[in-house]
N, C-alpha and C positions, 0 to 999 in steps of 0.2 A: 504494500500500500504506500506508494510513493507520495511524498509531500503531504502526508497526513499526520496528525497528532491526535492522541486520545486526551480528552479533557477530563480532569477530575471534577467531581460534583461541585466542589467549592468555587470553581471558576464560574460556573453557571449561576450558582446562588448569588455570588457577588454581582454578576451582571443583572440578575433580576432585582437586586437591591439598588441598582443604578450606580454602583461603585465605579468611578471613573477608570480606575486601573483595568478592571475586567471589561468594561464597555469598550475602551480604547483597544485593548488586546484583541478582542473578538472582532472589532470593526476593521482592523488592519487586513484581515483575510490573507495573511502570509501563507497559511496552510489550509488544507481541507480539514475541518474539524470533525472528529468522530467522538461519539459518546457510547458508553457501554449500557447494556440493559440494566446494570446495577445503578448507574447514575439516573436513568429514567425512573427506576423504582424509588430511589431516594428523593428525587424531586417531587414525584407525585405523592409520596407518603407525607411530605412536608406541607402540602397544600392545606390552607385554612379556609378556603372558599372555593366555590364552583368557578368564579371568575378567574381566580389565580390558576386553578387547574386548567381551565380552557386556554389561558395565556401560555402556560408551560407546555401543554400539548401542541399548541400551534408552533412554538419555538422548536420543540423537539423534532418536529417533522422537517426542519430545515437542515438538520445535521445528518451525516452518515452515521450508521449504527454498527457497532461491533457486537454481534449477538452472543448471548450467554449460551454455551453449548457444552457437550461432554468433554471436549478438549480443554476448555477453559476450566471446567470443574477439576479435571485431572491435574492441570497446572496449579490450580489453587491448593489442592491437597499436597502437591509436591512442595509448594512454598511454605505451607503450614508446617510440614514435617521439618523443613530446613530451618525455619526461623522462629517457631513458637517457643522453643526452649530457651533461646537467648534473649527474647523480648519480654519485658514485664507486661506490656499491653500490646496486643495485636488485634486491630479492629477488622472484623470480617468484611465489611463493605470495602475498606481500603485494600484488603488482601485480594478480594475478587476483582477490583479494578486493576490492581497490579497484575494479576494473572491474565486478565484480558489484554493488557498492554504487551505482556510477554508473548502470549499466544499469537496475537496478530502482528507482532514485531513492530509495534508503534511506540514512538517516544511519548512520554506522559508529561502533561503540563498540569501542575498543581501549585496552589498557594501554601500548602502544608507539606513542604519538602520532607520534614521529619517523619511523616507517615510512610514514606517510601524509600528514603535514602539508604536504609540498611539492606534493601533488596537489590543485590548486585545485578540481577537479571533485568532490572528496569532502567531504561535510559530516560533520565529526567531532563526537561528543558528549563 
């Protein structure tokens, strides 16, 4: 997937909150932005109104999608086995997004680098 990057959920949350940093980054369109099914689930789970859900669903449709599949599950299990003992806190959604990035060989853009920096297989932007 050439010239594509996987977006962490926090990038989109920041953009929905109209944070300049995220809006500017996404507006540059330097890459083709991809979102994981986990990010879609996180965004929809955080909706507090039907209007917000409709807005999010509309925006989601504009991005390429990296589907959650058996290969991503297997990669996530492998990452859990590799990193869970050494990490005090390992958040499952972050791990699933990391597994998606690794499986699809996409660099990952996140505002929470600490959530991913210990995973050697993930290329962070």
